[in-house]
C-alpha positions in Angstrom: -14.5 17.3 11.2 -11.4 16.4 13.3 -7.9 16.7 12.0 -4.6 15.1 12.9 -1.0 16.1 13.0 1.3 14.6 10.5 2.8 12.3 13.2 -0.6 11.2 14.4 -2.0 10.4 10.9 1.1 8.4 10.0 0.8 6.4 13.1 -2.9 5.9 12.6 -2.5 4.6 9.0 0.3 2.3 10.0 -1.5 0.8 12.9 -4.9 0.4 11.4 -6.0 -3.3 11.3 -6.0 -4.6 7.8 -4.1 -1.5 6.6 -4.0 -0.7 3.0 -0.9 -2.6 2.3 1.1 -2.5 -0.9 3.3 0.5 -1.4 4.4 3.9 -0.1 1.5 6.1 1.0 0.1 9.6 0.7 -1.8 11.2 3.5 -3.3 14.6 4.6 -3.1 15.9 8.2 -4.0 18.9 10.3 -3.5 19.4 14.0 -5.9 17.9 16.6 -5.6 15.9 19.8 -4.9 12.2 19.3 -7.9 10.0 19.9 -10.7 12.3 18.8 -13.5 10.8 16.9 -15.1 11.8 13.6 -14.2 12.7 10.1 -14.1 11.1 6.7 -10.9 9.7 5.1 -10.9 10.0 1.3 -8.7 7.3 -0.3 -7.8 6.6 -3.9 -7.2 3.1 -5.1 -6.3 2.2 -8.6 -7.6 0.2 -10.4 -11.0 -0.6 -9.1 -11.2 -4.0 -7.4 -13.1 -6.8 -9.1 -14.4 -8.0 -5.8 -14.3 -6.7 -2.2 -13.4 -9.8 -0.1 -10.0 -11.5 -0.5 -11.4 -15.0 0.1 -11.2 -16.0 -3.5 -9.1 -13.2 -5.1 -5.6 -11.8 -4.5 -5.9 -8.6 -6.6 -4.1 -5.8 -4.8 -7.0 -3.4 -4.8 -9.2 -6.1 -3.3 -6.8 -6.7 -0.4 -6.8 -2.9 0.3 -10.6 -3.0 0.9 -11.2 -6.4 2.4 -9.2 -5.9 5.5 -11.3 -2.9 6.6 -14.5 -5.0 6.7 -13.2 -8.5 7.4 -10.5 -9.6 9.9 -7.9 -12.3 10.3 -7.0 -14.5 13.3 -3.8 -12.4 13.7 -2.2 -9.1 12.6 1.4 -8.0 12.6 3.1 -4.9 13.9 5.9 -2.9 12.2 8.5 -5.3 13.6 6.7 -8.4 12.2 5.5 -9.5 15.6 2.1 -11.2 15.5 -0.6 -9.6 17.5 -4.1 -10.6 18.4 -7.1 -9.9 16.2 -9.9 -12.4 16.1 -7.7 -14.8 18.1 -6.6 -13.5 21.5 -3.8 -16.1 21.9 -2.4 -19.1 20.2 -0.1 -22.1 20.9 1.8 -24.3 18.5 2.4 -27.9 19.5 6.0 -29.0 19.9 5.9 -31.2 16.7 4.5 -28.2 14.8 1.5 -30.2 13.7 -1.2 -28.2 15.4 -2.1 -24.6 16.3 -4.7 -23.9 19.0 -6.3 -20.5 18.9 -8.3 -18.9 21.7 -10.9 -16.7 20.0 -12.1 -13.3 21.0 -15.4 -13.4 22.8 -18.4 -11.1 22.2 -17.5 -10.4 18.6 -20.5 -9.9 16.3 -20.8 -10.1 12.5 -22.1 -6.9 11.0 -25.6 -8.5 10.6 -25.7 -9.1 14.4 -24.9 -12.9 14.4 -22.2 -14.2 16.9 -18.7 -15.0 15.6 -17.6 -18.5 16.6 -15.0 -21.2 15.9 -17.4 -22.6 13.3 -16.8 -19.5 11.2 -13.0 -20.1 11.4 -13.3 -23.7 10.4 -15.5 -22.9 7.4 -13.3 -20.0 6.3 -10.1 -22.1 6.4 -11.7 -24.8 4.3 -12.9 -22.2 1.8 -9.5 -20.6 1.6 -7.8 -24.0 1.1 -10.1 -24.8 -1.8 -10.6 -21.4 -3.5 -7.9 -18.9 -2.5 -5.2 -18.7 -5.2 -2.4 -18.8 -2.6 -4.4 -20.7 0.1 -4.3 -23.8 -2.1 -0.5 -23.8 -1.3 -0.2 -22.2 2.1 -3.1 -24.3 3.6 -2.3 -27.5 1.6 -1.0 -29.2 4.8 -4.2 -28.5 6.8 -5.9 -31.8 7.6 -8.8 -30.4 9.6 -9.9 -27.5 11.8 -11.3 -28.8 15.2 -13.8 -26.7 17.1 -14.0 -28.2 20.6 -15.6 -25.0 21.9 -17.3 -21.9 20.2 -14.2 -19.9 21.2 -11.5 -22.4 20.4 -10.2 -23.4 17.0 -7.4 -25.9 16.4 -5.8 -26.2 13.0 -4.3 -29.7 12.6 -1.6 -30.2 9.9 -0.3 -33.3 8.0 3.2 -31.7 8.2 4.7 -28.6 9.8 4.0 -25.3 8.0 6.3 -22.7 9.7 4.8 -19.9 7.6 1.2 -20.6 8.6 0.8 -17.9 11.2 2.0 -15.2 8.7 -0.7 -16.3 6.3 -3.6 -15.8 8.8 -3.9 -12.0 8.4 -7.0 -10.2 7.3 -5.9 -9.3 3.8 -4.5 -12.8 3.1 -6.9 -15.2 5.0 -10.1 -13.3 5.9 -12.5 -15.0 8.3 -15.9 -14.9 6.7 -19.4 -15.8 8.1 -20.3 -19.4 7.8 -24.0 -18.6 7.8 -23.5 -16.5 4.7 -21.3 -18.9 2.7 -22.4 -22.4 3.7 -24.0 -24.2 0.9 -23.1 -21.6 -1.7 -20.6 -21.1 -4.4 -18.0 -18.7 -2.8 -17.0 -17.4 -6.2 -20.6 -16.2 -6.9 -21.7 -15.4 -3.3 -23.1 -11.9 -3.1 -21.0 -11.3 0.0 -18.1 -10.7 -2.2 -19.7 -7.5 -3.5 -21.5 -6.4 -0.4 -19.4 -7.9 2.4 -20.4 -8.7 6.0 -17.5 -9.0 8.3 -16.4 -8.4 11.9 -14.1 -5.5 11.1 -14.0 -1.9 12.2 -15.9 -0.6 9.2 -19.2 -1.7 7.7 -19.8 -1.8 4.0 -22.5 0.7 2.9 -22.1 1.3 -0.9 -20.2 0.4 -4.0 -21.0 2.6 -7.0 -18.9 1.0 -9.7 -16.6 3.4 -11.6 -16.9 5.9 -8.8 -16.4 4.9 -5.1 -16.9 2.6 -2.2 -18.3 3.8 1.2 -17.4 2.2 4.5 -18.9 3.4 7.7 -17.8 3.1 11.4 -18.9 -0.2 13.0 -20.6 1.0 16.2 -20.5 -2.5 17.7 -16.8 -3.1 17.1 -15.1 -5.4 19.7 -12.3 -2.8 20.4 -14.0 -0.2 22.5 -13.8 3.4 21.2 -12.5 2.3 17.8 -12.4 3.0 14.9 -12.0 6.8 15.3 -13.1 7.7 11.8 -16.8 7.9 10.9 -16.3 6.9 7.3 -13.9 5.9 4.6 -14.6 6.8 1.0 -12.5 4.9 -1.5 -12.5 6.6 -4.9 -11.4 5.4 -8.3 -9.6 8.0 -10.5 -8.4 6.4 -13.7 -6.1 9.2 -14.8 -2.7 9.3 -13.0 -2.3 13.1 -13.5 -5.8 13.6 -12.0 -4.8 11.5 -8.9 -1.7 13.8 -8.4 -3.9 16.9 -8.6 -6.4 15.4 -6.1 -3.5 14.9 -3.7 -2.2 18.4 -4.2 -5.6 20.0 -3.6 -6.5 17.8 -0.6 -9.4 16.2 -2.4 -7.7 12.9 -1.6 -6.1 12.3 1.8 -4.4 9.0 1.4 -3.1 7.1 -1.7 -1.2 3.8 -1.4 0.9 2.1 -4.1 2.4 5.2 -5.7 -0.6 6.1 -7.9 0.9 9.2 -9.5 3.2 9.5 -12.5 6.7 8.7 -11.5 7.9 11.9 -13.3 5.9 13.9 -10.8 7.4 12.3 -7.6 10.1 14.9 -7.2 7.7 17.8 -7.6 5.3 16.3 -5.1 8.1 15.7 -2.6 8.9 19.4 -2.8 5.4 20.4 -1.7 5.5 21.3 2.0 2.0 19.9 2.4 3.0 16.5 1.1 4.7 13.7 3.0 6.3 10.5 1.8 5.8 7.5 4.1 7.4 4.2 3.3 6.9 2.2 6.5 4.1 -0.3 6.9 4.5 -2.1 3.6 7.2 -4.5 4.6 4.7 -7.4 5.0 3.6 -8.6 1.6 2.1 -12.0 0.7 4.4 -12.1 -2.3 7.6 -10.6 -3.6 8.1 -8.7 -6.9 11.4 -8.8 -8.7 12.9 -6.0 -10.7 15.9 -5.8 -13.0 16.2 -2.1 -12.5 19.2 -0.8 -10.6 17.4 2.4 -9.6 15.6 2.8 -6.3 11.9 2.3 -6.5 10.3 5.8 -6.0 8.2 6.3 -2.9 4.8 8.0 -2.6 4.0 11.4 -1.2 1.6 12.0 1.7 -0.3 15.1 2.5 0.0 17.1 5.7 -3.0 19.3 5.1 -6.1 17.3 5.5 -6.4 13.7 6.9 -9.3 13.6 9.3 -9.2 11.7 12.5 -7.5 8.4 13.2 -8.5 5.5 11.1 -8.6 3.3 14.1 
């Protein structure tokens, strides 16, 4: 198993496509050279997601998993700059009524089928009809034109300046048309055993216990991901989650999953690290009447294997 320094694992977690967004993070890390392959990342997410693809659901745990298997047209860096994902470039018309996306070539779905603009068009239509927020963010979409297998043009009835920000993996996943066409997306089995284009391939979901994702050997970004496997565990008791972090049983834990009363104790542990970056992008905002700062989550220095991506 390969291990990373604290600095390397923090960078890896922040830069992973479809990162586990949602709150301060906990990680484990040991020294190794950046870019080495191998290892398993043990993650805790609470509660267990009801479904694994964020096409029809916006539950936080679902968005943590979906973006590892599926991808969006774009992603965003830590400075909120859009960067290519399934789209390699894009142009907005001067009147703001159309967005033209050049799509990445040579991308394969996990079942071996080719990714094309037809998948983008079908996904946008599904999101517009069935995604809880998509009904609003995509309401002005008139049609998605596909003049070429590697070109998709979103045509709007009125400008939607927020559109690009909504086209990330966790918010607007691109799903395979050949899996969803002619089916009820709410009942499609792909929601529980997803096929995507992302860096990790779904292998197993044992309800009440864990989800296993494995490295996609045919990923479009050569050499990535670095990890062999991600195991996402469900630990219902908050005290047990804290113990799992302290012992290194769990390497990474987003969304402050430990009792708030234990935050200061965990912060004092030299093997734990609090990381608050990487959660600035959120599809929604949560208000609080509290005048106290929201506590951040510890992250572990002692055992995160190899870069996530």
